[in-house]
N, C-alpha and C positions, 0 to 999 in steps of 0.2 A: 566415546565411552562415558557413561554417567559416573561422576565421582561417588565413591563409596559413602562418604559422609552425608550425601544428599539422598541416599536411597530411601530412608524412612520417611523423610519429608515428601519425596516424590510419591511414595505409596499413599501417604495421607491425602495429598492433593488429588491424586487420581480417584481415590475413594470418594472424596467430596464432589468431584466432577461427575462421577457415575451416579451419585445420589440425586444430582440435579438434571440428569439427562432424561429425555422423553422421546417416544417414538414419533410424535408429531414434529418435533424439531429435527429429528434425524431425517424424516421425509423431506422437510424443507431444505436441509443441507444437501441431500442427494440430488434434489432438483437443481441446486446451484452447483452441482459438479463434484461434491465431496466424495472421496473414496477412502478405502482403508478403514482403520479403526477410529471410531468416535462414538461418544455417548449421546450427542445431541443436546448440548447445553446452550441455553439462550445467552446472548451477549450480555444482557443485564446481569445474569447470574455469574458470568465470568468476571464481571467488574467487581462484584461483591467479594468474590474469592481473591481477586487481585489486590484489593485493599488490605486483606489479611496477611498477604505475603509481600507487600510493597517493600522494595529495597533489598530483597533476597536475590541478588544477581546470580549467584551460582545455582540456586534453585531454578531460576528462570531458564538458564542455559540447559540444565538437566531436563527440565520439562520439554524443551524443544526436541531433545534427543529421544524422547519416548516414542515418537512416531504417531502418537494419538492426536488427532486433529484438534480436539478441544484443548488439550494441554499445550499444543503448539500455539494456538491463538492466545491462550492465557500468557504464555511466555512472552509474546510480543507486547502485551500490555505492561507486564512487570519489568522486563529487561530495560536497562539503561544503556542506550546506544553509545553514550560517551565513554563507557567502560569497555566497549567491545573492540576487538582487533579487526583488521581488514579480513584476515582469514576466517574469523568467526562469521562476519557479515557475508562474505562470499559463500561460505558453507550454508548459511541460512537461505540465501537466494537460490543456490543450486538445489537444495533439498526441499524447497517449498512444494508441498504435494497437492495444493489446492489453490485456485485463483484467489480466494479470500485471503490466504496466507501471503501469496505473492504480491497482491495489490494493496494489502492493508498492514499486516503484521510486519513483514520485512521492511517495507519503506518507512513505516512509522518509527522503527528502531534506528534504521540507517540514517534518517534525516537528523537524528540527535547527535550523530557521530561527526568527527572532523573530516571524515573521508566521504561524506555524502555525495558531493558533486562529482568527485573523481570516480566513485563506484557507479554512480548513475550513468555516466558517460560510457564506462566500460560495459555495463550491463545492456544498455540500449543497443550496442553493436553485437551482442551475443547471438549465436546461432540458435541457442535454446530459447524457444518462444516464451516460456514462463519467466526466465531470467530477463529477457528483453522487456516484457511489459512491467516487470518489477522496476527496471531502470527508468522507464517513462514515468511511472508513478512516483518514484523517488525524486526525480528532477522536478516534478510538479510540486512535491513537498518542499524542495529546496527553495523554489521561487516564492512559495507561500509563506515561508518562515524567515527568510533572509532579507536584510535591508537592501534596497535597490542598489545603493552605492557599493555593496559588497558582492554583487552578482557580476558574472561575465556576460554582459549584454550581447556582445558579438556572438558568443557561443549559443546563447538562447535564440537569437535571430536565426542562426544556422539550423537550429532544431525546428523552428517554425517552418523554415524552407524545406527541411527534410520531411516533416509531416505532410506538407502540401504536395510534395512530389511522390511520396511513397505510400500514403495512407490507403489509396484505392487497391493496392496489391498486397497489403499487409494482412496477416491472419486476424481473426475476429478480436481477440483480447488486446492485441497490439493496436488495432484501430480504435478500440474503446479507450485505451489509456493515452493514445496520441490525442484524441479528442479532448480528454481530460487535461492534458498538458496545455493545449491551446487555451482552454478556459482558465487554467491557473495563471498563465502568463497575462492574459487579458484582464483578469480580476485582481492580480496582486502586484504586477510590475508596471508602474505608471509610465516609465519611459518607453515601454514597448506595447502599451495597450492598443494603440492605433494599429500597429502591425499585426497584433494578435487578432483584433477584430476583422481586419482585412482577410487574414487567413481563414478565420471562422466563416466569413461570408462565402469564401470560395469553397470551403468544405461542404457547406449546407448540411443536409441530413446525412449523417454517417450511419450506414447500415451495418448492424452487428447481430449475429444470431445469438440471442440470449437464452436459448434452450427452452425449457418448460417453465421459465420464470415469468413474472409480470414486469421485470425490470425493463427500463427504457433508456435509450441513449439520449442524453440531453443535447439540444441544439446549442452549439457553442456560443454563437453570437447572441442568441436569446438569453442564455444563462449569464453571460458577461454583462449585458445590459440590465438584467435583473439585479445583479450585484451593485451596479452603479446607482440604480433607482433607489435601492434599499439603504444606500450609504455604507455598504460593506466593502466596496471596492477599495483596494490598496491598503487595507488594514491587515497587517501581517499577523499570522497566527503564531501561537507559542508552540504548538505541536500539531501533527496531523494524525496522531493516534486516536482511534475511536473504538 
């Protein structure tokens, strides 16, 4: 339920979002699988609005509950995962209505929380496909933002093995996020880079149906080596929000 005190602010934000929406962007989002209610607001415009409501945690939570895809994505930019409970994060993962929300918004917030690794492991094992690929992306974010000496390297090795053995039979979006996990380990976890590159070599080209979009699945080994050549490898990120 949306808190009463936030109703006016929610209405104002929705009005601002509607004013920035366009049919062209709605078409793009539909091609990427968006359904339900949305105005079609460009990410750049969402970020402008996000700056105006930065720090408004209750408003961010209320926006997620509207069911409007633009408002939900905005909520993911604004919300502070450090202030969220396990239940709130689980609800966000369970109710993510679009792959962009499941792969970007929810992981971006969850990685900020102290429950990130725990929830990532729980979600990876979920029967719900959307929750499962949220889990893989969340763990990718964990390894990209956490110091190597604070990571459970044995657990990560196990996930590399799981990827290698299960990716061929996994659904499209899980294959895509498993591939991303291998890249993240290879590019950010120095002690396991060799193992990640070996896994990436075995995976080769991962086939994923990207629908009517021009999106492509990166070759994991090629991507990791590109990070190494550019000097970006093993430099931890502050956030995975985008």
